[in-house]
N, C-alpha and C positions, 0 to 999 in steps of 0.2 A: 227395360231391356236390359242385357248385362253385354260388356265387352271388356275380353281380358287381353293384354300385351305381354309379351315376355321380350326383354330387350336388356341392353345396356343404359344405365345411370350413372352420369359420369359427370366430370368437369373439364371444361374447355379453356383452353386459349387461343386468342385469333388476332389476325393482322390482316387486316384489308387496307385498298387504297384510301378509305375515309374513316379509319380509326382503329382502335386497339383496345384488346380487353386481357388480363392476366389471368382473370379466372370467371367462368360463367358456369352455372348449370347448365348442363347438356345432356347429349345419349339418344339414342334411337327412342327408349323406351320413354323418355323422359318429353321429348316432343312430339312424340305419337299421343300419349296420355293427355297430354295439355290440348292439343287439337281435339281429339276426340270427347274430350269432357263437355265441350259445347253443347253435343247433342245426347250423349246417354252416359250411364253411370261406367265407371272405366275402374279396373283392377291392374296392376303392374306387378309382374313378377321380375325380380332384379337383385342386385348385389352392390352394398356398398361398404364405405369403410367407414373408422370412428370419426373421421373427418369431415363427413356430412353433417353440418350444424342445423340449426333449426331454421336458419334463414331457408336452407335449402328445402327443409321438411315442410313448411308454411307456402312455399308454391303450390305444394301438392294440396295443402288444405284448403287454401284459397278457393281450388276447383274441384272438390268434393272428391278427388281420386285416392281411391283405396289403396293403402301402400303396406297392409298387412302381409303380402309376399314378398317385401322387399328386405331381404336378408341383411343384417349389421354384422360385420366383422370387427369386432372389439379392437384386435391388434392389428389392422388392414387398413389400406390406404385406396379410396375410392380410383376409378379408372379415369385415365387423365388423357388428353390428346392435345397438341398444341399442332396450331395450323397456319399457313397464309395463302392469302388469295392476292393473286394481282389484278389487273383492270379484267382479264379473262375471267370473269367470278364462275364459270362452270368449273373451273378445274382447282381442287383443294391440294396444295404442297402439305404434306405431312413434314413436323418439323420434329416431333417425337411424339413417341405414344409409350406410356406405362400402364398396361395392362393390370397390376395390381392385383385386387382380390377379384376381378373379371377373369383373370387367367386360371383360376380353378372353379368357375361358376358352376353349379349344377344346379339349375332350376328344380323348386320345389312347388308345385302348383297347390294351393289349400282345396279343400272341398267345395268353396265357394267359385274359385277359378275354373275348376274341373268341370262345374256346371254351367259355365257361361254359354250365353248363346251364341257370341260370335268369338273369333281366336284370332289375332293377330300374332304372327312368329316375325318379329324385328330382325335384323341382320347380325346373326350370331353362329355357332357352329352347327352344319346342316344337320350332324347328328343329334344336337341338342334339340333344333327344332322339332325332328322327327319322334325323339322322346317325349315332348311334350304334347304335341299333338296325339300321340298314342294315349295320354292320359286325358285328354279332353275330349273322349268320345261322343259325348252330348252336344258339340256345339256343331250348330246348323250350318255355320258359314266359316270356313278357315282360308288366312291368306296368310302368305308369306313373301319377305324382301330376302334378298341375297346379295352377294357383292362380285366384282373381278377377281379377288383372289381367291374366294371358295370356287367358283367356277373353272380356275386355273388348276388348282392345287387339289381339288377333291370332287370334281365334277359327278360322278359316281353316285356321292353321298348326294350331292345338289338335287339329281335328278329323282333319287327314291324319295327325298322330302316331296317334291313336285307330285309326286304320285297319290300323296295321303291329302294333299289339301284341294280346295275349291279355285283358289284365286292367287296370281303371281302379279306382284308390282314391283316392276325393278325399269332401269333406265334402258335406253334405246341402244347402247355400247354393251351393256350386260346382256342384252336379248339379241344380239347379233352374236357376241361371244359363245352364249349358250346355246345357239342353234348351228353355231358354225357356218352361219347366212349372211353376207352383207344387205342384202334386200329385205326390209324390216317386216314387210306384210308375207313374205316367204318366211321369215325367221319367225313372226307369232303364229304362223298356221304349223310348224314344226313343234313350237312349245306347247301349243294345246293341245296337241296328238301326245305328248308324254304320259300324260293321266287323262283325268276324266274332270278336266278343267270346266268351270262354268263362266271365268272371265281371266282376262289377262290384259293388267293396264301397263302401257309402256311409256314412262317419263320421257321429255322431250326438252325440259330444261324451258330456256326462254322459248322455246316454240311450242309448248303446250303439252298436251299428253294425248294418248289413243286406249280407246278400250277395244278389245276383241271379245266376243262370245262365239258361241258356236254358231250363230244364225247371223251373227249382224256386226257391223263396225261402228265406232262413234268417234271424232275427233273434235278437238277444241283447243283454243289456242292458250297461251297464257294469259294472265292478267295484266295489262300495260301499266308500268311503273315508272315514274321518273326517279325515283330514288331507290336502289337495291344495296343495302350495306353489308350484308352477310347471310349468304346462302345456304348456311349450316344447318342442319336439321330440315330444309325446307323438304326433301323428300319424304322423311318420316311425319313430318306434318300434311303434307296431302296424304299420307296414307292414313293417320288419324280422323281427319275430316272426311275421305271416303267411309272408311268403317265405322267410324261414329255416326254418321248419317245412316247408313246402312242397317246400324243397331236400332235408331229409331223407327223405322219401319216393320208393321206388322208381317209384311212378305217381301222377300228381295227378287225384284221382279227386272226386267229390261228396264224399262223406264226409272226404276229406282238407281240401277247401276250409273244411268246417264245423270241423274241428278247428283247423284254420289260424287262424279267425276268433277261436276262444277264446285259441288262444295269441297273438295281436295283441292282443288285451285284457288278457290278463295282464300283458304285456310294459308297455303303456300304462300301465297301474295303478301299476307301479313307479315308472315315469320320473316321474309327478307329483307321488310323494311327498318328493323334495328339488330341488334347483336343477340345471338342466342335466343334465349326464348323472353326477352326483355317485353318485344310487342304482342306477342300472344298473351302473356300473362295478364296483361292489363287491356285485353282486348274487350267489347263489349256485344252482346247478341245483336245488336240495332245494327251496327257497323258490319257486321257479318252479313245481316239481311241484305242492307245497301249494296254490297259489294256484289251479292247474289243477284240484285235486280240490275247491278251495271254489266254482269255476263252476260243477262237475259237479251238486253238491249244491246248489246256489242255484236250477237251471236244471230239475233232473229234478222229475218227477213219475209216477205211476203209471197208467197209461191203464184206467181202470174204465168202462164205459157206464153211462151214465146212463138210468134207467129209472123214468120215473114212474107211481106206483101212483094207478092212478085208481079210485076208489069207485065201487060200484055206485049 
């Protein structure tokens, strides 16, 4: 089974109430690919500068992620983001953004990427997302992410891209903004009607996530954690687990989508336990399976019909 992601490969500098890092491997494409690599073969389409060292390439190599479609700009610098989180870890405060080589990024999918069974369009210009999708016509299931900036500044382009994908994965604030609707269920219905979507995933941070399909609805809590160090990349890690699991399945059914939601949440829960990619990079399959079982125990209950005793 094969999965391709197009998105940023970057360096991050982070500061949270629990620590600080001056340089970390990051980017949506990176977080997604690392997460998905535990379930399937992954290819990344992206761009970096000549400051991307062997240490960074080795992270991809350790997880057998194909980087043939990551362009290296010999005289350029890799995309860089510096941010800070206060005790409200749901909100990232951007301190510095250097687009560098990412500013002129033009995705160039290889024939192998074009023939991937599944495709994920991470958070990049919606026009570029649409271009990549139109070059990968053999993809059986295509999902996309977007952000409030694109919805605010080029909503028309976002809507046009949604029309050519099967699944949208966004957070609750973006869903409300996209649909111009404060009620999340009404917003989901509007988004589902934009194109011919098979699924809509709305992430709710520490409150879990919800899956909307044409005929059903499924919601899960977030995995309870005592230590959350850095939420950067958690959404992309969720998407990687979600899409990676689907890529491992012969058929994408309603049940498979539901299990993918759990695996997405499992992967995201590991991501936030340490800075950047540190935790997911050294994750094991046994740890993933144990936490999946923990999710099952946490959400399982026996169905026993309630019968009220009415005294005469």
